[in-house]
C-alpha positions in Angstrom: 127.8 151.7 105.9 126.4 148.1 104.3 123.6 146.4 105.8 125.4 143.7 107.3 127.2 146.5 109.3 124.1 148.1 110.0 122.6 145.2 111.5 125.2 144.9 113.6 124.7 147.9 115.2 121.1 148.0 115.2 121.0 143.9 116.2 119.5 144.9 120.0 116.7 147.1 118.4 116.1 144.5 115.6 116.2 141.9 118.5 113.7 143.8 120.6 111.0 144.2 117.7 111.2 140.2 117.4 111.0 139.3 120.9 108.0 141.9 121.4 106.1 139.8 119.0 106.8 136.4 120.0 106.3 137.6 123.6 102.7 138.9 122.2 102.0 135.9 120.6 103.0 133.3 123.4 100.2 135.6 125.8 98.0 135.0 122.8 98.5 131.4 122.5 97.5 131.2 126.5 95.0 133.8 126.8 93.3 133.7 123.4 90.9 136.3 124.0 93.4 138.8 125.7 93.9 140.9 122.7 91.6 141.8 120.0 92.0 141.3 116.5 92.8 144.5 115.7 95.5 144.9 118.7 97.3 141.9 117.2 97.2 143.7 113.6 98.6 146.9 114.8 101.2 145.1 116.8 102.4 143.5 113.7 102.1 146.5 111.3 104.1 148.8 113.8 106.7 146.4 114.3 107.2 145.2 110.5 107.5 148.8 109.9 110.4 149.0 112.5 112.0 145.8 111.3 112.0 146.8 108.0 113.3 150.6 109.1 116.4 148.3 110.9 117.0 146.6 107.2 117.1 150.0 105.7 114.1 149.6 103.7 111.4 152.1 103.2 107.9 151.4 101.9 106.2 153.6 99.2 102.2 152.9 98.5 100.1 154.0 95.5 96.9 152.9 95.8 96.1 152.4 99.3 92.1 153.4 98.3 91.8 150.6 96.3 91.9 148.2 99.2 88.3 147.7 100.7 87.8 147.9 104.2 85.8 144.7 103.9 86.8 140.8 103.3 89.1 140.6 100.2 91.9 138.6 98.7 95.4 140.5 97.8 97.4 138.9 95.3 100.9 140.3 95.3 104.0 139.0 93.6 107.0 137.3 95.7 110.5 138.5 95.3 111.8 138.2 99.3 111.6 136.3 102.3 110.5 140.1 103.7 107.6 140.5 101.6 104.9 139.5 104.9 106.5 142.3 106.4 106.5 144.8 103.4 102.8 144.0 102.9 101.8 144.4 106.9 103.5 147.8 106.5 101.8 149.0 103.1 98.4 147.9 104.7 98.9 150.5 107.8 98.0 153.6 107.9 101.1 154.6 109.7 99.0 156.9 112.1 97.2 159.0 109.7 93.9 159.4 110.7 92.5 159.7 107.4 93.2 156.1 106.4 92.0 153.3 108.0 94.5 150.3 108.7 93.7 147.1 107.3 93.4 143.8 108.7 95.9 141.2 107.5 96.0 137.5 107.2 98.1 135.2 105.2 98.8 131.8 103.8 102.0 130.8 104.0 103.7 127.3 103.5 103.9 124.9 106.1 107.8 124.7 106.0 108.0 127.9 108.0 106.7 126.3 110.9 110.3 124.8 111.5 111.5 128.1 112.1 110.2 128.6 115.6 110.6 132.5 116.3 109.1 132.7 112.5 106.1 130.5 113.3 105.2 132.5 116.7 104.7 135.7 114.5 102.6 134.3 112.0 100.4 132.6 114.5 100.0 136.1 116.1 98.6 136.9 112.8 96.8 134.0 112.4 98.4 132.7 109.5 97.1 129.8 107.7 99.5 126.8 106.9 99.1 124.8 103.5 101.3 121.4 102.7 101.6 122.0 98.8 102.6 118.8 98.7 99.1 117.5 99.7 96.8 119.2 97.5 93.5 117.9 98.8 94.5 119.0 102.2 96.0 122.3 101.2 92.4 123.2 99.2 90.5 122.4 102.2 92.8 125.0 104.3 92.1 127.6 101.6 88.6 127.0 101.7 88.9 127.4 105.6 90.9 130.6 104.9 88.5 132.1 102.7 85.9 131.6 105.3 88.0 132.7 108.4 89.1 135.9 106.2 85.2 136.7 105.5 84.1 136.3 108.8 87.2 138.4 109.9 86.5 140.8 107.2 90.1 141.4 106.6 92.6 141.2 103.5 93.7 137.9 102.7 97.3 137.8 101.1 98.3 134.9 98.9 101.4 134.9 96.8 100.1 133.1 93.9 103.4 132.5 92.6 104.2 130.2 95.4 107.6 131.0 96.1 110.2 133.7 95.8 111.3 135.2 92.5 114.7 133.2 91.4 115.5 135.3 88.4 114.0 138.7 89.2 111.1 138.1 86.8 107.5 137.3 87.5 107.0 133.7 88.0 103.8 131.4 87.2 100.5 132.5 89.1 99.0 129.5 90.4 95.3 128.8 90.1 94.6 127.9 94.4 94.2 131.1 95.3 91.7 132.0 92.4 89.7 129.0 92.8 89.5 130.1 96.4 88.2 134.0 95.1 85.7 132.1 92.7 84.1 129.7 95.3 84.1 132.3 98.2 83.1 135.0 96.2 85.7 137.3 97.4 86.9 140.7 95.3 90.6 140.2 94.2 93.0 143.3 94.6 95.9 143.1 92.5 99.5 144.1 94.1 102.9 144.7 92.6 105.9 144.7 95.1 108.9 146.3 93.1 112.7 146.7 94.1 112.1 144.5 97.1 114.3 141.2 95.6 117.6 142.4 97.2 116.5 143.3 100.5 118.8 140.7 102.0 121.6 141.7 99.9 124.5 142.2 102.9 126.6 144.3 100.7 123.7 146.6 99.9 124.8 150.2 101.1 121.7 152.4 100.0 118.3 152.4 101.3 116.1 150.2 99.7 113.2 152.4 98.3 110.1 149.7 97.8 107.0 150.6 96.1 104.0 148.9 96.6 101.0 149.3 94.3 97.6 148.0 94.6 95.5 148.0 91.6 92.0 148.4 91.1 90.0 146.0 92.5 88.1 142.9 90.6 84.7 142.0 91.5 83.3 138.7 92.1 80.8 139.3 89.3 83.8 140.0 86.9 85.6 136.9 87.0 83.1 134.1 88.5 82.4 132.3 85.2 86.3 132.5 84.2 88.6 129.0 84.1 90.7 130.1 87.1 94.0 129.4 84.8 92.5 132.2 82.5 91.8 134.5 85.8 95.3 133.7 87.0 96.9 135.0 84.0 94.6 138.2 83.9 95.7 138.9 87.5 99.3 138.5 86.4 99.0 140.8 83.5 97.9 143.3 85.8 100.5 142.8 88.2 103.4 142.9 85.4 102.1 146.2 84.1 103.4 148.1 86.7 106.5 145.7 87.5 110.1 146.0 86.6 112.3 143.2 86.3 115.5 143.3 88.8 119.1 142.2 89.0 119.5 139.7 91.9 122.5 140.3 93.7 121.0 139.0 97.1 122.3 135.5 98.4 118.6 134.9 99.5 117.9 133.9 95.9 121.3 133.5 93.9 122.1 130.5 96.6 118.3 130.0 97.7 120.2 130.7 101.3 116.5 130.9 103.1 114.6 128.0 101.6 115.8 124.5 100.6 112.8 123.9 98.6 113.4 124.0 94.8 109.8 123.7 93.6 106.3 124.3 94.5 103.5 122.0 93.2 100.3 123.8 91.9 97.2 123.0 93.9 94.8 121.5 91.9 91.2 120.4 92.4 
């Protein structure tokens, strides 16, 4: 059956996952100390994996050992609206006692706050929102985000392209995330997400095998003196080394169905 039919039959299971996370988010808002950080992270990773399963998506991970247990910035390419769920799943140990699940936090554009359910789930993950139309405010938010992930000892995920691929190829990596890594002295872990661009193709019939590769970490001492734009190109080349261009069949991209924004301003000093 195609994805549209699959979601029809799995609607209530999908709704249960979303409602579960929204309920946890509401309680967390009213009682901020009720859940531990690790608990909230586990809720998100478990249910993200379940949601991806409903969408007939499996996530295969390479290089999990390259992700530090301490604070770092993970810089992946951006293929689909479901990328945050893919990253939550990829950084979960899937009940494998030999691995340690990673704490995950995201930077997202403020437009997602208009989608009530999405915002609730993002808030549960202590997401930071940036206004790309206000570079000064965006830089301040990034700085706060850097301090937060250092205190929280978590993996901060930033999609440096700023928006999803429009043609199945890698886009420009903007410098804001790299200025943050340098100013906050954070390790960078480049990550490649492959075969995810058509995740929301409703005519898709086969299981979508998404591969996430975490590349070797880059220590701050390796890039501290580089121009942030040069660093951005270096990280992009690492991500590109494992990336396979895709042919887009999903209306998510063809018709820009899930986002009305046409362009993204680069955050500059």
